[in-house]
N, C-alpha and C positions, 0 to 999 in steps of 0.2 A: 419562730414558726413560719414566718413569711406570709401569713395571711392575717388580715385585720378581722377582729371578732367584736361584734356588738352584743351587749347583754341588755335585753329588754326585761328589766327587773333587777333588783339589787338586794334581794333577801339572802337567806342563809346559803342556798345552793349556788346562786350566782357569785356570792362573796367567796365561797369555798373554792369555786373554779378559778376565779381571778387570783386569789392568794396562792393557790396551788401551782398555777401556771407560772407565776412570778417566782415563787420559791424554788421551783425546779428549773428555772431559767428556760422554760419552754416557750416563753413569749416575753416581749419587752412591753413596758407600760404604754409606749406609743402605739402599739398594735391593738390595744384594748380600749373599748369605750362602753359606757353604760347610760341608760336613760330610764327614769320613772316619771310618770305624769306629775307627781307632786314635787319631785326633785330632791326630797329630803334624804331618802336612803341612798339614792344615786350620788348625791353630794358627799355623804358620809363615806361611801365606798371609794369614790374618786379621791377624796382628801386623804384617806388612809393608805391608799395603794399607789397613787400617782397616775392612775389611768385617766382618760379624758371623760368628762361628763358632757354628753351630747346636749345640745341646746333644745332639741325637739326630736320627735319620732322620725321625721323626715331626715334630719341630720344624722341620726343614728344609723338608719338603714342605708343611706347614701354612702356612708363612710366605711361600711362593713362588707366583707365578702362572705362572712359567716354570721348568722344571727342566732343567738341562744335565747329562746323564748322561756322566760323563767318567772312570769307573773302568776297570779292565782288562776287555777284552771277554769273557774267559773267566769273569768273575764274574757275568755276566748270568743264567746258568742258576741260580745260587744266590741271586739277589736276594731280599731279605726280602719276604714277602707284603704287608706294609704299604706297600711301595713302589707296588704296583699300585693299592691302595685310595686312597693319598694323591695319586695323579696324575689322579684323575677330574676332567674338565673343565679340565685344565691343558695347556699346550703343552709337549711333551717334545722336547728337542733332543739327539740322540745323536751323539757323536764316536767311537763304538765301531767299530773297523775290522771290516769284513766282516759286520756285523749288518744284515740287510735290514729294510725297512719291515714286511714280514710278520712277521718274528721280533720286532721291536719292538712290533708290534700285539698279539702274544701276551703280552708282558711288561707292557704298559701299555694294556689293553683299553678303559679309560675315558677316555683322554686326548682332549682336543678336537682335537688334531692332533699328528702326529709328523713330525719333521724328521731326516733322516739326513745327516750331514756327513762329508766327508773332508778335513781340513786337512792341511797339511804343516809340517815343522819350521821353515822361515823365518817362520812365523806367530809364533814366540816373540819376534821383533823387529819385528813388524808388517809384514813383507815377504812374507807367504805368499799362497797362493791356495787357496781352499776350494771344493770342489764340494758341492752339496747338492740334495736333493729332498725332497718332502713327500708324505704319504699322501693329502692332499686339498689343493685350492687354499687358500692362506692368506688369512685375513681381513686387512684393511688394517693393523690395529694389530699383529697377529702378524708380518706381513711386515716392518714397520718395525723390530720388535724383532730379528728374524733378521738383517736388513741391518746393524743397529747392532752386534750381537754378533759376526757373522762379519767385519764391517768392521774390528773391533778387531784382527784377525789379518792384514789386508791386503785383497786383492781376493776377491770371491766370485762364483760362477757357479751359477745354477740349471740343472740338467741332468736328463734322464730317468734313472730309477733303472737302466735297462738299460745306461747308459753309465758307471755308477759304478765298475765293476771296471777299465774302460779308463782312467778318470781316475786311479784309485789307482795304476795301473802307470806313468802318465806323470808326474803332479804329486805324488802321495803318495810314491812311491818315487824320483822324479826327482832330488831333492837328493842322494841317495846316489850316483847316477850322476855327477853333477857333481863331488862331492867325490872320487870315484874318479878322474875325469879330471884334476882338479887335482893329485892325488897322482902320477898318471902323468906329467903335464907337469913337475912338480918333479923326479922321478927322471930323466926324459929330459934335463933341463937339467944335472943333475949328471953324467950320462954324457957330455954334450957338453963338459964342462970347467968348469962353474960350481961354486962352493962351495954348500953346502946352504942357507945363509941367503939368498944372492942368488937361487938357483933358486926358493926358496919365495916370495920377494917378487915375482919376475917372474911366476910362475904365478898368484898371487893377483890382482895388479894387472891382468894381462892378461884374466883372467876377468871381473873387475869392469868394466873399461873396455869390453870387447866387449859385455857384457850391457847396459850403459847405452846404448851406441851403438845396439844393436838395439832397445832399449825406446823410443827416440825416435820410432820409426816412420818410414814413408816408404820403407823399403827392406826387401826380404826377406833372410833369411839368405844365400841364394845370391847376391844382388846385392852384399851387403857382403863376402862371401867373394871374389867376383871382383874387387872394388875393391882388395883386398890383393894379388892375384895378378898378377904380371908374367909374360908368356910366357916359359916355360923358365927362370924365376927360382928363387930359393930356396924361396919358398912353393909354387910349382908342383911342385917336386921333393918337398916334404913331402906335399902333397895327393895326388900320384901313389902314394905309399906307403899312404896311407889308403884310396885306391880299390882298390889291389891287395889289401889286407887285408879288403876288403868292409866298411868301417867302418859305412856306413849299414845294411847288412844285419845286422851285429852288434847295432847299437842297436835295430833292429826286433825281432830275436829276443829281446833283453833285455826289452823292453816286453811282448812277447807272453808270455814266460815269467812275468813278474810278474802279468800279467792272469790267466793260467791258475791261478796259485797263489791269487790273490784270489778267483777263482770257487770253488776248492776250499774255502777258508776260509769263504766265505759259505754253503756247504752243510753245514758242520760243526755 
């Protein structure tokens, strides 16, 4: 990559980024460092990946051209003063849920640019999607670094900050909706007469296969749905129940509720 990256935090997202960068050979271990106040999770990450564990916050920011802020969002208010001073002229990338560019600008007033990201949990296995926005247009080198960093988690999409809460409600929270549907499909299978193990396998493999088929492109969800559905057949009977229960309306209300909560959190 050619740029040194410091990770302030060593939880799931920071670990996924580090491991993805190394697996894709987008960075060398010597280019990466991490720090946590307790040192426990940073020590674990450094030991597992070979990156450097910084000895202090000052050490981390002094050695990094790019700082990834990946601690708990509520800790931003109590961030050490040396963090602001240490990020002057650096690119700061935040994965703090709900923290706006304006709020990040207050915490890192001297940064050369700020990037706000919203990853999702499939990023842990390189299958995520991350929405991001920046306070100013990125320079070419910084854009390449952001692309490499977020590419370690899967796909990335640059969006206006005004769309970030909607993205949070769809892709940030979306895996939870899918997991809930998988659990519901498993339980329905049991109610229909399957044993728990068989119902779990069928629910999982059906979700995987349907998602892969959809991801191939060339057909919309509605077209693929119709291809499964015979007139007045078993699938048709099931879909009629979904329609009667206003399934699409329920999903819309779910996303809108998540967006409203994301907006509240952004104001806190």
